[in-house]
C-alpha positions in Angstrom: -21.8 2.1 29.4 -20.6 1.0 26.0 -23.6 2.7 24.3 -22.6 6.0 26.0 -18.9 5.7 24.9 -20.0 4.9 21.3 -21.5 8.3 21.1 -18.6 10.3 22.6 -16.5 12.2 20.1 -13.1 10.9 21.2 -13.9 7.2 21.1 -13.6 4.9 18.0 -15.5 1.7 17.9 -14.9 -1.3 15.6 -17.2 -3.4 13.5 -16.3 -6.3 11.3 -17.4 -7.7 8.0 -16.7 -11.4 8.3 -16.8 -14.1 5.6 -19.9 -16.3 6.0 -17.6 -19.3 6.1 -14.3 -18.3 7.9 -11.3 -20.2 6.8 -9.4 -22.2 9.4 -5.8 -23.2 9.4 -4.8 -26.6 10.9 -8.5 -27.0 11.9 -8.1 -24.5 14.8 -7.1 -20.9 13.9 -8.9 -18.4 11.6 -8.4 -14.7 11.1 -11.2 -13.8 13.5 -9.9 -15.7 16.5 -6.3 -14.7 15.6 -7.4 -11.0 15.8 -9.4 -11.6 19.1 -6.4 -13.4 20.7 -3.5 -11.2 19.6 -5.0 -7.9 18.3 -8.2 -7.2 20.4 -8.2 -3.6 19.2 -9.5 -5.0 15.9 -12.1 -7.2 17.5 -15.8 -6.5 16.8 -17.2 -4.0 19.3 -13.9 -2.9 20.7 -13.5 0.7 21.8 -10.4 2.9 21.7 -9.8 6.4 22.9 -8.6 8.6 20.0 -6.8 12.0 20.0 -8.9 14.7 21.5 -7.7 17.4 19.0 -8.4 15.1 16.0 -12.0 14.2 16.7 -13.2 13.7 13.1 -11.9 12.3 9.9 -10.9 15.7 8.4 -8.7 16.6 11.4 -7.2 13.2 11.5 -6.3 13.4 7.8 -4.9 16.9 7.9 -2.8 16.1 11.0 -1.3 13.1 9.1 -0.5 15.4 6.1 1.0 18.2 8.2 3.0 16.2 10.8 6.2 14.8 9.2 7.4 13.1 12.4 11.0 13.7 11.3 12.3 13.4 14.8 11.0 9.8 15.3 11.3 6.6 13.3 14.5 7.7 11.6 14.8 4.6 9.4 17.9 4.0 7.4 17.4 2.5 3.9 19.5 1.0 1.2 18.1 1.1 -2.3 17.9 -1.6 -4.9 17.2 -0.7 -8.6 14.8 -3.1 -10.4 15.2 -3.6 -14.1 11.7 -4.3 -15.3 10.6 -6.4 -18.3 9.3 -3.3 -20.2 12.7 -1.6 -20.0 11.7 0.6 -17.1 13.3 0.9 -13.7 11.7 0.9 -10.2 13.4 1.2 -6.8 13.0 -0.8 -3.6 14.3 0.4 -0.2 15.4 -2.1 2.5 15.5 -1.1 6.1 19.2 -1.5 7.3 21.2 -0.7 10.4 22.5 2.9 10.6 25.7 3.0 8.6 27.3 5.8 10.7 27.5 3.2 13.5 29.1 0.6 11.2 31.4 2.8 9.1 31.8 5.9 11.2 35.1 7.0 9.5 34.2 5.8 6.0 34.8 8.7 3.5 34.3 6.6 0.4 31.8 8.3 -2.0 28.4 6.6 -2.2 27.7 4.3 -5.1 25.2 5.8 -7.6 23.7 3.6 -10.4 23.9 5.1 -13.9 20.2 5.9 -14.4 19.4 7.0 -10.9 21.0 10.4 -10.5 18.6 12.3 -8.2 19.9 13.2 -4.8 18.5 10.9 -2.2 17.1 12.0 1.1 19.2 11.7 4.4 19.6 8.2 5.7 19.4 6.7 2.2 22.1 5.0 0.1 22.2 2.7 -2.8 23.3 -0.9 -2.4 26.6 -1.5 -4.1 26.8 -4.4 -6.5 28.9 -6.4 -4.0 26.3 -5.8 -1.3 23.5 -6.9 -3.6 25.4 -10.2 -4.2 25.5 -10.9 -0.5 22.0 -9.7 0.3 20.4 -13.0 -0.2 22.6 -14.8 2.3 20.4 -13.7 5.2 17.2 -15.8 4.6 15.8 -16.6 8.0 13.5 -13.8 9.1 10.1 -13.1 7.6 9.9 -10.0 5.4 7.3 -7.3 5.3 6.8 -5.7 1.8 5.1 -2.2 1.9 3.3 -0.4 -0.9 2.9 3.4 -0.3 0.1 5.7 -1.3 -0.3 8.1 -4.2 3.0 10.0 -5.0 4.4 8.7 -1.6 7.4 6.5 -0.9 9.5 4.8 1.8 10.2 8.2 3.4 6.5 8.8 4.4 5.9 8.9 8.1 3.2 6.2 8.0 5.6 3.9 6.2 8.6 4.6 8.4 6.7 4.1 11.6 5.4 0.7 10.5 8.7 -0.4 9.1 10.5 0.7 12.3 8.1 -1.1 14.7 8.0 -4.3 12.6 11.8 -4.6 12.4 12.7 -3.5 16.0 10.0 -5.1 18.1 8.8 -8.1 16.0 11.9 -9.6 14.4 10.8 -9.0 10.8 12.8 -7.6 7.9 11.1 -4.9 5.8 11.3 -3.3 2.4 9.3 -0.7 0.5 8.6 -0.8 -3.3 8.6 2.8 -4.6 6.3 3.4 -7.5 8.0 4.7 -10.7 9.2 8.3 -10.3 8.5 8.4 -6.5 10.8 8.9 -3.6 13.6 10.5 -5.7 13.7 7.7 -8.2 14.3 8.4 -11.9 12.1 6.9 -14.6 13.7 5.5 -17.7 10.6 5.0 -19.9 7.6 7.3 -20.6 5.4 5.5 -18.0 4.4 6.1 -14.4 2.0 3.9 -12.5 -1.7 3.5 -11.5 -4.0 1.6 -9.1 -4.2 -1.5 -11.3 -0.6 -1.6 -12.6 0.6 -4.7 -10.8 3.5 -5.8 -13.0 6.1 -4.0 -10.8 5.0 -5.6 -7.5 4.8 -8.9 -9.3 8.4 -8.5 -10.7 9.6 -7.4 -7.2 8.1 -10.4 -5.4 9.6 -12.8 -7.9 13.0 -11.0 -7.5 12.7 -11.4 -3.8 11.9 -15.1 -4.1 15.0 -15.7 -6.1 17.1 -13.8 -3.5 15.4 -15.4 -0.5 14.1 -18.9 -1.4 13.1 -19.7 2.2 11.8 -16.5 3.5 8.1 -15.9 4.3 6.7 -12.7 2.7 4.0 -10.4 4.1 2.4 -7.5 2.2 0.9 -4.2 3.4 -0.7 -1.6 1.0 -1.7 1.9 2.0 -4.3 3.9 0.0 -3.5 3.6 -3.7 -0.9 1.1 -2.7 -3.7 -0.9 -1.1 -5.6 -0.8 -4.5 -2.4 -2.2 -6.2 -2.0 -4.8 -3.5 -5.6 -6.0 -3.7 -5.5 -6.2 -7.5 -2.2 -8.0 -7.4 -3.5 -10.6 -4.8 -6.6 -11.2 -6.8 -4.7 -11.7 -10.1 -2.2 -14.0 -8.4 -5.0 -16.1 -6.8 -3.7 -19.5 -5.8 -0.2 -18.8 -7.2 0.4 -16.2 -4.4 3.8 -16.0 -2.8 2.4 -13.8 0.0 1.7 -15.5 3.4 -0.7 -12.9 4.7 -1.6 -9.3 3.7 -3.1 -6.1 5.2 -5.0 -3.5 3.1 -5.4 -0.1 4.7 -7.5 2.8 3.5 -8.2 1.3 0.2 -10.3 3.3 -2.4 -12.2 0.0 -3.1 -14.2 1.6 -5.9 -12.1 4.2 -7.8 -15.2 5.7 -9.5 -17.0 6.1 -6.2 -13.9 7.5 -4.5 -13.6 10.1 -7.2 -17.2 11.1 -6.9 -17.0 11.1 -3.1 -13.9 13.4 -2.9 -15.3 15.9 -5.4 -18.7 16.0 -3.8 -17.7 18.5 -1.1 -15.8 21.8 -1.1 -13.1 20.4 1.2 -12.7 17.3 -0.8 -12.5 19.0 -4.1 -10.2 21.9 -3.2 -8.2 20.8 -0.2 -7.6 17.1 -0.7 -8.1 17.0 -4.4 -6.1 20.1 -5.0 -3.2 18.8 -2.9 -3.1 15.4 -4.7 -3.4 17.1 -8.1 -0.4 19.3 -7.3 1.6 16.3 -6.2 0.8 14.4 -9.4 1.6 17.4 -11.6 4.9 17.8 -9.8 5.7 14.1 -10.2 5.0 14.4 -13.9 7.0 17.7 -14.4 9.9 16.2 -12.5 10.1 13.5 -15.1 8.8 15.4 -18.1 11.8 15.0 -20.3 11.5 11.2 -20.3 7.7 11.1 -20.3 7.7 13.3 -23.5 9.4 10.5 -25.4 5.9 9.3 -26.1 4.8 11.8 -28.8 1.1 11.1 -28.2 1.5 11.9 -24.5 3.9 14.8 -25.2 1.1 16.6 -27.2 -1.3 16.1 -24.2 1.2 17.4 -21.8 1.7 20.6 -23.9 -2.1 21.1 -24.2 -3.4 20.1 -20.8 -0.7 20.1 -18.1 -1.1 23.7 -17.0 -4.9 23.4 -16.6 -5.1 20.3 -14.4 -6.8 21.1 -11.1 -8.0 17.7 -9.8 -7.0 14.1 -9.6 -9.8 13.1 -12.0 -8.5 15.6 -14.6 -5.0 14.3 -14.2 -6.2 10.7 -14.6 -8.5 11.6 -17.5 -5.8 13.3 -19.6 -2.6 11.5 -18.5 -2.9 8.3 -16.4 -5.7 6.8 -18.5 -4.1 7.6 -21.9 -0.7 6.5 -20.7 -2.1 3.0 -20.0 -4.3 2.6 -23.1 -7.6 3.7 -21.6 -9.9 6.3 -23.3 -10.6 8.3 -20.1 -10.5 8.5 -16.4 -13.7 6.6 -15.6 -12.9 3.7 -18.0 -9.6 3.4 -16.0 -11.4 3.7 -12.7 -14.0 1.0 -13.6 -11.3 -1.4 -14.8 -9.0 -0.6 -11.9 -11.6 -1.0 -9.1 -10.0 -3.5 -6.8 -13.2 -4.9 -5.2 -13.7 -6.5 -8.7 -10.8 -8.9 -7.8 -11.7 -9.8 -4.2 -13.4 -13.2 -5.2 -10.1 -14.7 -6.4 -7.9 -13.6 -3.5 -6.4 -16.7 -1.9 -4.1 -14.9 0.5 -5.3 -14.4 4.1 -6.1 -10.7 4.1 -7.0 -8.2 6.8 -8.6 -5.0 5.4 -8.8 -1.9 7.6 -10.9 1.1 6.8 -12.2 4.2 8.7 -15.8 5.2 8.4 -14.9 8.9 8.5 -12.3 8.7 5.8 -12.9 11.9 3.9 -11.0 10.9 0.8 -12.4 7.5 -0.1 -15.5 7.4 2.1 -17.3 4.3 3.2 -20.1 4.0 0.6 -18.2 1.4 -1.5 -16.8 -0.8 1.2 -17.1 -4.3 -0.3 -19.2 -6.0 2.4 -20.8 -8.6 0.2 -17.6 -9.5 -1.6 -15.8 -10.1 1.7 -18.7 -12.1 3.1 -18.2 -14.4 0.1 -14.5 -14.8 0.4 -13.3 -17.0 3.4 -9.8 -15.6 3.1 -10.7 -12.0 4.1 -11.8 -10.0 7.1 -12.8 -6.3 7.1 -12.2 -4.2 10.2 -14.0 -0.9 10.1 -13.2 1.8 12.7 -15.6 4.6 13.3 -12.7 7.1 13.4 -9.3 7.4 11.8 -9.5 9.6 8.7 -7.3 8.7 5.7 -4.2 6.8 6.7 -4.1 8.5 10.1 -5.8 6.8 13.0 -4.1 8.8 15.8 -5.0 7.6 19.2 -5.0 9.5 22.5 -1.2 9.3 22.7 -0.7 10.6 19.2 0.4 7.1 18.0 -1.1 5.4 15.0 -3.8 3.2 16.5 -3.5 0.4 14.0 0.3 -0.1 14.1 0.9 -2.2 17.2 -2.1 -4.5 16.7 -1.2 -4.9 13.0 2.3 -5.9 13.9 1.1 -8.3 16.5 -1.3 -9.8 14.0 1.4 -10.5 11.4 3.7 -11.8 14.1 1.1 -14.2 15.4 0.1 -15.3 11.9 3.8 -16.1 11.2 4.5 -17.9 14.5 1.2 -19.7 14.8 0.4 -20.6 11.2 3.2 -20.0 8.6 6.2 -21.1 10.7 4.3 -24.3 11.8 3.4 -25.1 8.2 -0.4 -25.1 8.9 -2.5 -25.2 5.7 -5.9 -23.9 5.0 -8.8 -26.3 5.6 -10.5 -25.9 2.3 -13.0 -28.8 2.8 -15.1 -26.7 5.2 -15.6 -23.7 2.9 -17.1 -22.8 -0.5 -14.7 -20.6 -2.5 -16.3 -17.8 -4.6 -16.8 -18.3 -8.3 -14.7 -16.7 -10.9 -16.0 -13.7 -12.8 -14.8 -12.0 -15.9 -13.0 -9.2 -13.9 -10.9 -11.6 -11.8 -7.8 -13.0 -13.4 -7.0 -10.1 -15.7 -3.8 -8.1 -15.8 -3.0 -4.7 -17.2 0.0 -5.5 -19.5 1.4 -3.8 -22.6 0.4 -0.4 -21.3 0.1 1.2 -24.7 0.4 0.1 -28.3 2.5 3.1 -29.2 6.2 2.7 -29.9 8.5 5.1 -28.1 
């Protein structure tokens, strides 16, 4: 019966890539039996009925792009501005209770920081300085930190739905780090972000630790945010302040992901064209500040109007902005599977075999087999950051929330430690501990 269901177009089945030596905590629990016990949808060989209209990766992905889900998961956020070491600013949005319930008759004008003047979306406000002072007084619940995908932000449907479920059903707090220039944030230096720029998430986690000295942190990255999260976890290694992480729809090999997307007509013109337009808009929305770098200003004047693909954008702008000579030099350096061997954070990776944007050719099976801290769950269907089940819900959400909740209650809250005597950790290699710092040598 299972073999018949595996071949039906509406069913998705799961296979796992497990470490050869799974890591146990307190000599009894590991990621595999934690999944089997609390999130059986992720168990090896499990079957799930997916949406009948979205029966392949393209339809799943297009549905995720077109459906805004504005009538559901109406999360309210308050925004913190992060002053970064290089002089730039980033923003982080914290899920809060709806303020119209708390201050229904409040007509006081919203607080607006001096450098962040773009109008925010509905259900957003900035924290006032007084609110920020008191934010760290609530330090009991675990906190989920979310990294969004390319040109996304805390407003994205896949972010809101996870944040909403994690905070309403599983007693977590949640916040989202917006990449520079994203989600109506203003940049203050001529720099955006890329898949291996990890200084902003590093700064944010350290900031959170000073605010919440006792809180347990959990990390989720989607798509390009998954690349950033993986690179960050590998660079942090044993110094990690993250209890457990999930990596979803990661372009594990940026070179291969670029080749894969540009290989087909749909990939090149539908997905690639959409992403390229979003990137160009992000750049043009912040052009006056970005042009403060005279070297980049010349490139913007010469190349901006001709960019038609993500690779062209990365070749002329992203790579040069961060000191690389071209797109594929950046892609090879930024490939996050390079940094798997030094990850010392329990990490669940989730990918879809029919992902039409990053593909499955570069899934890091061997690297994950060698790292006892990791587990790869590969669904046969799901597209790119979609995974719509038969009810139109995101298939991964509830089991992922249950997985984090179980890890927290069964391992972190009980103070269980990893049993390192029973495993062999992977060796270091020259790609592992590096960080992309001092983005350029040019003075602004």
